N, C-alpha and C positions, 0 to 999 in steps of 0.2 A: 719794651716787652712785645713779643710777636703777637699778632692778632689771634693766632691759633691758641695761645695760652688764655687769652681773654674770652674767646668763644670756642671752647674745645668741641662743642657739638653745633657748629654753625649751621644756619639754615641753607638748604639747597633745594632744588626741585625734587630731590629724592628723599628728603629728610623723613617724611612719614608715609611715603607712598611706596608700597611694595610692588614687585614686578607684575603681580596678578591684578592690580587695580588699574582701570583705564586711565590714560593720560587726560588731563584737564581739557585738552583741546579736542578730544574725541567726542562724538555725540553721546549724550547721556540720556537715561530715562529714569527718573527718580520714582516712578510709579505712583504719582499723585493723582487723585481724582477730586472732582467737585460734585456735590449734590446740586442738581439743577444747573448744570454748566451750559445753559442755553445762551447763545449770543456769541458773536464773533470776538468781542473784546475779552470776555471771560475765557474763551477757548484759547485765544492767543496768549493771554497772560499765564494760563495753566501750562501751555506748551513751553513757555519761557521758564516757568518754575521747574518743570521736569528736566530742562537742560541745565539747571543750576548746579554749581559745584560747591557743595557745602559739607565736606567730610568731617570737619571738626565740630561745627555747631549742630549738624544734622537739621538745619533750618533752611531748606531750599525756598526760593521765592523768585517771582518773575513779574515784570511790568510790561504793559503795552500802552503806548501813547498814540493818540490820533490827532492830526492837525485839521485845520479848517477845510483843507482840500481832500480829506478822507484818507490821506496817506498814514500808514501805521508804522510804528517803530517799537521794537521789543528789546528787552534787556533782562538778563539773568544775573542773580547773585553769584559772585565769584570770590571764594575765600583764598587767601594766600596761606602759605605754610605757617606763617607767623600769626595768623588770624587778623592782625592789624598791620598794614592796611588791607582791608577787603573792599571790593567794589560792590556797592549796593545795586539792586536791580533798576532803580530809577536812574542812577548815575549811568549805568550801562546803556539804558534806552536813550538817555540824553546824548551820550557819545554818538549813537547811531543817528540821532536827529541832527547833531552838529555836522557830522560827516556828510549827510545828505543835503543840508540846507546852508551850510557855512556858519551855523550858529546864530543866524539872524532870526528875530521874531519868535522868541519863546512864547510870546503872548498868543501865537497862532495854535498852540496846543490846547485842544478843547476837551479831551477826554483822557483820563489816566485810570487804569485798572491794575490793581496789584493782587496777586494770588500768593499766599504764603501759608506755612503750617503754623499751628499754635506752638510756640516755642519760647525760650527765654531770650531769643534774638529777633524780636519783632522789627519789621521794616516799615509798617504802615504809618506810624506817627512821623517819622523822619521824612518819608516820601511825601506825605501830605503837606508838611511844613515847607518843603522845598518847592513843590509844584505850586502851592498857593502864592509863594513869593515871586516865582518867575512867570507864572501864567495864572493870574488871579481869577479869570473867568472859567478856568478848567474845572470840570466835574471830576471828582476823585471817589473811587469806590475800592474797597478792600474786601477780599473773600478768603476764607480759610479752607485749605485743601486737606484731605486725609490721605494717608498712605494706604495703598491698596494691598 
């Protein structure tokens, strides 16, 4: 049986994206704001959440990590057309950390800040669980953004 019969509406890059919607690789602005967004970590995590691509869940989120040397790594939530697998914001930030450091010494991550919207797709619990496992001394804070 040909695959086209099994998946008559197979997923592709264009399955649910019309021509007037920006490509996932273009810069985005989800228009999120934080009350009392003072501090570089919160501002960077908010910027990452605003770059997030979440057209299906409408639950953008972003993370910033800081290592002992003060270097920061950000990551944005990225949904696939199929919703699963999607790349969480912590995982995206960890990819940047691995690219920069070669993946050594996760324990050197000392700060993790997540910004997300209140939604049915929360990232905070999963992100906190992962960061506590790989960087036990890391402080973790999560904040909820509002749409402007």
